[in-house]
N, C-alpha and C positions, 0 to 999 in steps of 0.2 A: 504494500500500500504506500503510495507517495504521500508526502507531507500535505499536498493540496487535497488529496482524497480523504486523508485523515481529518483535516480541518473541516471539510465539507460534511463529513459524517458527524463530527461533534456539533457543528452548527445545526444540522438536521435534527439531531437528538434534542438539542436545546429548544428548537422550534416545536418539536413534538411535545415536549414536556409543557411548554407554555400554552399549547393548545389542548392540554388535558390528556394527551396520549402517553401516559406514564410508562406503560409496558413497552411501547414502541421505542421510547427514549432509552429505557434500560437495555433493551435488546441491542440498539445501535451502540450504546456506550460500552456494553460488554464486548461487542465485536471489535470496537476501537481499541480497547485495552488488550484484547487477545492479539490483535494484529500489530499493535505498537505498544508493547509493555513498558517502554521507556517514555511514553507520552504523559507528561505531567498534566496537561490540559484534560486529557481523557479521564485520568484517574480522579482529578479534582471534580470534574463534572459528574462523574459517577457517584462520588461521595455526596455531592450536594443534592442530586436527585434522590438518592436513597435516604438521605437525612430528611428531606422534605416529606417523604413517604413514610417516615417513622420506622424505616428499616435500619435500626441503629447498628446492628452487627455488620451489615454489609457496608453501611456508610463509614464505619470505623476502619474496616479492612481497606477500603478504597482510599480513604484519607491517609492512612498510614503508608500506603504505596506511593501516593503523591508526595507525602512529606519526606520519604526516603530519597526521592528524586530531587526535591528542592526544600531542604530543611529550613532555610531562611526566608521562605516566601511568606509575606504578610497574610495572604488570603488563606493558605492552607493551615497556618497556625490558628487563624480565627475559626476556620471550620472545625478543626480538632477541639478547640476550646468549647464551641457550641455542642459538639457531639458528647464530650465528656460531661458537660454540665447537664445535658439531657439524660445521660446515663447515671447521674447522681454522684459523680466523682469530682467534687469541688476542687480538690487539690490539683488534680491533673488539668482541669478546666482553667484554673488560675495560672498554672505553669504555661500552657499554650497561649493564654491571653496575654501574659507578660511577654512571651516571645514575639507575639504580633505587635505589641506596643513598642518593643525595642526596635523591631524592623521598621515600624512607622517612623520612629525618631531618626533612624539611620537614613531613611529615604528623604526625610525633611532636611537633614543636614547636607545631603548630596544635591538636593534640588530645592533650595530655599525659595519662598514665595517672592514674586517680583516687587 
């Protein structure tokens, strides 16, 4: 699968989810992660869709795969914080929330407002 095909598949899955076609979105994202297991975007999208569907185990597994690919990413740390909070593990939620905040500060230092 080319990068363009992968991106199109992720965008199609996102559109499916937005239109209420959750199972189609999950199928496309599962295909994307199988075809491109190093795709941060596919794993993160799969985590978010599963989280919104309250499939917390699947959301956590996908988020952990995305985090392994980009541990300093602001958004995956935020996703992991939300998942852990929903699962009732406040300490882990706070850990990932703090990581997201640190990354946000780093981004602000690199790109200060005009």
